[in-house]
MARDOLO-289915 format. One line per field, with one value per residue (C-alpha): x, y, z; residue in three letters; residue number from 1. Coordinates in steps of 0.1 Angstrom, whole numbers, plus 5000, padded with zeros to 4 digits. Each point is the difference from the previous one (the first is absolute). Layout:
N
c1 [X, ...]
c2 [Y, ...]
c3 [Z, ...]
code [ALA, ...]
pos [NUM, ...]
***
This chain:
129
c1 [8251, 4963, 4980, 4972, 5003, 4990, 4968, 4992, 5007, 4976, 4973, 5006, 4997, 4967, 4987, 5012, 4981, 4968, 5005, 5005, 4967, 4981, 5014, 4990, 4965, 4998, 5008, 4974, 4969, 4984, 5000, 4979, 5011, 5037, 4995, 4984, 5028, 5027, 4983, 4997, 5037, 5010, 4979, 5015, 5036, 4995, 4985, 5031, 5023, 4981, 5006, 5037, 5005, 4982, 5018, 5035, 5000, 4980, 4968, 4977, 4986, 4999, 4965, 5000, 4982, 4965, 4994, 4980, 4968, 4994, 5031, 4992, 5017, 5011, 5004, 5026, 5021, 4997, 5011, 5029, 5011, 4997, 5023, 5025, 4999, 5004, 5032, 5014, 4994, 5007, 5036, 4997, 4964, 4987, 4968, 4991, 5008, 4978, 4972, 5002, 4999, 4970, 4981, 5008, 4986, 4968, 4996, 5006, 4976, 4973, 5005, 4999, 4969, 4983, 5009, 4988, 4967, 4996, 5008, 4972, 4976, 5008, 4989, 4963, 4980, 4989, 4963, 4990, 4971]
c2 [6511, 5002, 5008, 5019, 5034, 5005, 5016, 4970, 4976, 5019, 4999, 4963, 4993, 5018, 4980, 4968, 5010, 5006, 4967, 4982, 5015, 4988, 4965, 5003, 5010, 4969, 4978, 5017, 4996, 4975, 5025, 5029, 5025, 4992, 5001, 5034, 5014, 4986, 5011, 5035, 5000, 4987, 5027, 5027, 4988, 4998, 5035, 5012, 4982, 5018, 5033, 4994, 4989, 5031, 5024, 4986, 4989, 5028, 4981, 5024, 5014, 4965, 4986, 4962, 4979, 4990, 4965, 4976, 4997, 4964, 4984, 4964, 4980, 5005, 5037, 4995, 4979, 5028, 5025, 4979, 4996, 5038, 5006, 4976, 5019, 5032, 4987, 4988, 5033, 5025, 5010, 4998, 5009, 5020, 5010, 4963, 4993, 5028, 4988, 4965, 5014, 5023, 4970, 4980, 5029, 4999, 4962, 5001, 5029, 4982, 4968, 5018, 5019, 4968, 4984, 5030, 5000, 4963, 5006, 5025, 4977, 4973, 5023, 4996, 5031, 5013, 5006, 5027, 4990]
c3 [7381, 5006, 4968, 5019, 5015, 5037, 4988, 4978, 5028, 5023, 4973, 4994, 5037, 5001, 4971, 5017, 5032, 4980, 4982, 5034, 5012, 4969, 5006, 5037, 4989, 4978, 5030, 5023, 4978, 5023, 5029, 4987, 5027, 4994, 4963, 5001, 5022, 4978, 4968, 5014, 5010, 4965, 4983, 5023, 4994, 4963, 4999, 5019, 4974, 4972, 5017, 5006, 4964, 4987, 5023, 4996, 4964, 4985, 4991, 5018, 4966, 4984, 4994, 5004, 4974, 5009, 5014, 4981, 5020, 4991, 5014, 5007, 5027, 5035, 5006, 5027, 4976, 4974, 5026, 5010, 4963, 4995, 5029, 4987, 4967, 5019, 5016, 4967, 4981, 5027, 4990, 4962, 4995, 5030, 4983, 4994, 5036, 5011, 4977, 5015, 5036, 4992, 4985, 5031, 5022, 4979, 5004, 5038, 5005, 4981, 5019, 5033, 4990, 4989, 5033, 5020, 4981, 5007, 5036, 5003, 4982, 5026, 5029, 5008, 5000, 5034, 5006, 5025, 5021]
code [UNK, UNK, UNK, UNK, UNK, UNK, UNK, UNK, UNK, UNK, UNK, UNK, UNK, UNK, UNK, UNK, UNK, UNK, UNK, UNK, UNK, UNK, UNK, UNK, UNK, UNK, UNK, UNK, UNK, UNK, UNK, UNK, UNK, UNK, UNK, UNK, UNK, UNK, UNK, UNK, UNK, UNK, UNK, UNK, UNK, UNK, UNK, UNK, UNK, UNK, UNK, UNK, UNK, UNK, UNK, UNK, UNK, UNK, UNK, UNK, UNK, UNK, UNK, UNK, UNK, UNK, UNK, UNK, UNK, UNK, UNK, UNK, UNK, UNK, UNK, UNK, UNK, UNK, UNK, UNK, UNK, UNK, UNK, UNK, UNK, UNK, UNK, UNK, UNK, UNK, UNK, UNK, UNK, UNK, UNK, UNK, UNK, UNK, UNK, UNK, UNK, UNK, UNK, UNK, UNK, UNK, UNK, UNK, UNK, UNK, UNK, UNK, UNK, UNK, UNK, UNK, UNK, UNK, UNK, UNK, UNK, UNK, UNK, UNK, UNK, UNK, UNK, UNK, UNK]
pos [1, 2, 3, 4, 5, 6, 7, 8, 9, 10, 11, 12, 13, 14, 15, 16, 17, 18, 19, 20, 21, 22, 23, 24, 25, 26, 27, 28, 29, 30, 31, 32, 33, 34, 35, 36, 37, 38, 39, 40, 41, 42, 43, 44, 45, 46, 47, 48, 49, 50, 51, 52, 53, 54, 55, 56, 57, 58, 59, 60, 61, 62, 63, 64, 65, 66, 67, 68, 69, 70, 71, 72, 73, 74, 75, 76, 77, 78, 79, 80, 81, 82, 83, 84, 85, 86, 87, 88, 89, 90, 91, 92, 93, 94, 95, 96, 97, 98, 99, 100, 101, 102, 103, 104, 105, 106, 107, 108, 109, 110, 111, 112, 113, 114, 115, 116, 117, 118, 119, 120, 121, 122, 123, 124, 125, 126, 127, 128, 129]
***
């Protein structure tokens, strides 16, 4: 007999999809355009996972813990680890799972914002003559 309900299985699949997109983003770093697109997709999917967890497991009023601003290391690896933690804790500790997913959203948004800012800085200013 399967230990997860259908609802849990759907949520686990959504987390797995977000995890796969984070791994894909890691592999596309050398191609800035592909990296940006994959990073955006990963952030969007992770945001969707957070919504689904909140809506289906009753975490909508739960306030996740704050992220440490000074987290050293590769942010995508941290995001990947957080999603693994979210998968492990989903059934027994849904608030911890939600917390990990919200932290992942924050990391991915910050990364995308930094990449977007860097992209704008790479574009030369136009001079009207």
